[in-house]
N, C-alpha and C positions, 0 to 999 in steps of 0.2 A: 313469720311462719315458715315451715319447711314443706317443700314439695318433693316427693319421691318419684322418680321415673326409672324405667328399666333399661335404658340404653345410654351409653356414654355419648353417642352422637346427638342425643336429645339436648344436651347442655347448650349447644350453639344453635340447634334448630328451633328452639322455643321462641327465639327473638328476645327483645327487651322486656324485662319484668320490673315491677315497681320496687322501690327501696323497701328493704325488710323481708323480701322473699328470698329464701335460700333453696336452691335446687340441688338435690343429691341423687346419686345413682344407686338404686336398689335393684340389682339385676335379678335377684331371687328372694323369695320371702324368707329363706333360711340364711341369707347372707345380707345383713342390714348394714347401712353405712354409718349409723349413729343411733343415739338413744331415740326411743319412739315418741318421746314428749314433743309436742308442738308440730307433729306431722298433721297438717290440715288437709292436704291434697295429695292423693295417692294415684299413680298410674301403674296398675299391675302389668306384668309381662303379657305380651301378645298371646292370645289363645290359651291363657292360663285357666285352669279349671277349678274344681272344688277344693283341691289341695291348697291353692293360693288364698282362698277365702278365709282360711283359718287365721290369717294375719289380721283380719278385721277386728278380732277380739283383743288384739294386742296394741291397738292404736287409740288411746283414750281421747285424743283431741281431733280425731278425723272428722272432716265435714263433707268431703267430696271424693268419690271414686270415679275416675275418668278411664273408661276402657279404651283399648286400642282396637277392639273388634266391634263389628256391627251388631253381633248377637250378644245378648246379656243373660242368656238362660242359666248360666252357672252361678250368677250373682243375685238374681232378682229376689229370691226368698231368703237370702242370707245377710241382707244389709241391716246393720244396727239402726235403732231408732235415731232419727235426726241426721242420718248420713244420706246425701244425695248421690244417686247413681246416674252416670251419663255414658252413653255409648258413642261409637265413632261413626255415626251415620254420615254418609257422604264421602268418608275417607276411602272406602273400598269400592265405590261405584265404578271407576274406570277399570280396575284390575279384575273384579268379578265379572263385569260385563264382557270384558275381553275373553275371559275363560269360557263363558257361556257360548259366545259366538264361535270361538275356536273349537269347542267340543261339538257343537252342532255340525259345523262344516266337516270336522274330522270324521264323525260317524256317517253323515250322509254321503260323503265322497269316498268312503271305504278306505281311509288312510291306514287304520290298524291292519287291515289285510295286506296292504302294500308294504307296510313296515315289516310285518312278519316275513313276507316274501323277500324283501331286501336282505334280511338277516340270513336267508337261505340262498342268496344269490340267484333268485328265481324270477324270471320275467313273467309277472302274474297278470297278463292281459286277459287271457281266457279265464272265464269263471268269475271275474270281478267287474266287468264292464258289460253294459252301461251301468254306471253308478247312479245313485239318486242325486238330487240337487236341492238346493235351498230355495231357489226362485219359485215363487208361486205357492209356497207352503203356508198353511194356516197355523199360526203360533199362538198358543195359549200361555200367558204369563201369570202364574199364581203367586201373587205378592207384588202389589202395585206401588211399592215404596220407591225410594230413590234409586236403588239398584235395578228394580224392575223397569223403571223409566229409562235408565241408562242402557239396559239391554234392548229395549224397544228402539231407542234412537240409533243404536249401532246396527240393528237388523233392518231398519227401514230401507236402506239402499239396495237390499237384496230382493225387493219387490215381493215382500210377504204381506199377509194380512194378520192383524193382531186382535186378540181379545185379552183384556186385562181383568184380573180378579183380585179383590182385597177382602179383608175381614167383613167389611160392610160395603154395600153398593154406593157408588158416587155417580148417579145417572148423568149429572151435568158434565162429567169427565169421561163418560163412556165406560166406567169401571163397574164390573158385576160383583155380586156377593159370592162368598165361598159356598153358600147354600145352593147356588146355581150350577155347581160343578157337574152333577150327574147329567145335566142337559148339555153342558158345554164340552165336556171331555170327548164325546163321540165325534165331534166336529173338528178336532185338533190333530194336525200332523206332527207337531212338536209341542210338548208340554214342558215348560220351564218352571221349576219350583224354587222360590226365593223367600219363603215365609220365615219369620223367626220361630224358634222353638218355644212354644208355650203349651199350657195344658190343652188348649183348643187345637193346636196344630200337631201335637204328638200323635203319630200314627195316621196322619191325614192320608198318606199314600198307602192305602190298604188294598185288600183283595178286590173290593168293589170299585175303588178308584181305578186300579189297573185294568180291570175287566171292561170298564167303560171306554178305555182308549181303543181306537180302531186298529185293525191289523196293520202292521208296518209302521206304527207311530214310534216316535222317539221321546223317551222321558229323560229330562236333564235335571238332576238334583244338585243345586249349589247352595242349599239351605243348611240343614243340620241332619246328621244321620238318622236320629230317632223320629224325624218327620215321616220316614218310611218304615213300615213294618217289614223287617228283613225277610222273614219267612215267606210272606206274600210276594215280595219283590223277587226272591230267588225262584219261587215256583213259577211266576208268570214269565220271567226271562228265560227260564229253562225250556219253556215251550217253544221259544223262538218266535213267538207271535209279534213281540215288540222288541225294541232295543233300548239301551240306556247309556247315558254318560253320567258318571257319579264322581263328584269331588268329595263327598262325605258318605260315611257308612256308619252302621251301628252293629258292633262296636268299632271304635278306632283305637289303635290301628286294626285293620281288618285281619282276622286270623288267617294264617297261611293255608288252612284247610277249607276256607270258604269257597264254595263253588263259583262265586262271582269272579274269582281270579282267572278262570280258564274259559269262561263263556265267550265265544267269538262275537257275540252281539253286545258286549259290555265294554265300555271304556272306563278305566279307573285311574284317578289321580289322587294322591294322598293329602287331601285338604290343603291345596296350594293356591286356590283362586286369589286369595288376598296377599300372598307372600311374594311380593315383587320389589324391585329396587326403589320404586317411588313411594313405598309405604311409609317409611320413616319421615321424610319431608312433609308429606301430607298430614300424617298423624300428629306430628309435633307442632305444626301450624295450628291445629285444633287445640292441642294441649296448651300452647302459649296463649291463645285467645281465651280459653276457659280460665286459666290462672289469672289473667288480667281482669276478666269479668268478676271473678270471685273476690279478688283483692279490692276491687272498687265497689263491691256490694251490689253489682248488677246481676240480673237474671242469667243463669247458665242456659246454654242451648243443649239439645240432644238429651234432655232428661228422660229417664226411662219411666214410663207409666204403664201399668198393666202388662208388663213384660216386653213392651215395645219401646 
């Protein structure tokens, strides 16, 4: 059988594979390495969207699609019958958690203001201190999966308190249900959103969600852009009542005329939380394990069910 992967480096990162498995590099869906026959296992390019899914119809023998992203929203409703979709759950835990911690500290300690002042060669002590601090903050993590757990573990040394929220409550683990957000949001100093994009989470961060956050709170969105309603987000942030750190926007790329670019209470990064040097080694360890499982007829891990 043939396995298509999007990176040349993946050829040696997948590790040893069973006899009869051929791995080929398909960097782009419009630049294929060989005939589509006998491609049983396909790894699409990282963060590829709906344009890449068109190739699904051209692979008659396809059995598994292994994503390199934790989110599967672009693929869930497009899978042919009989094809198993797997995500990269666990691969992005360290990098996304690091981004979240960095973003929180950057905003609370006013680093954007100091960076702007540095560009102007201005000693910006007056007007910027005292800054806020992370110690003692109440952190609400919306999305209690593997990334949410990684964020909690990395924030724990900062002497913060946590509340975790998931699609459904897990009382034995202290995890609350999304339905409890109206009660939980007013008690949070920092709200970290890490949910996958599904029909249920699209527009979760709406006018009511934002209004429930207390004055001075920080919103951190490392999920997907459409989890937030952009108009509501712009309106609330324009008031200056809360601040935000955003790695994702709707749309992406963010248009140059978006007010979010120039708001002093907004930190923007271009969907980079998972784009780190350690991505490929971690991702292809998973790919190699999945190919070996598939070749041996064993159950795959990280299968996507109901969008998760």
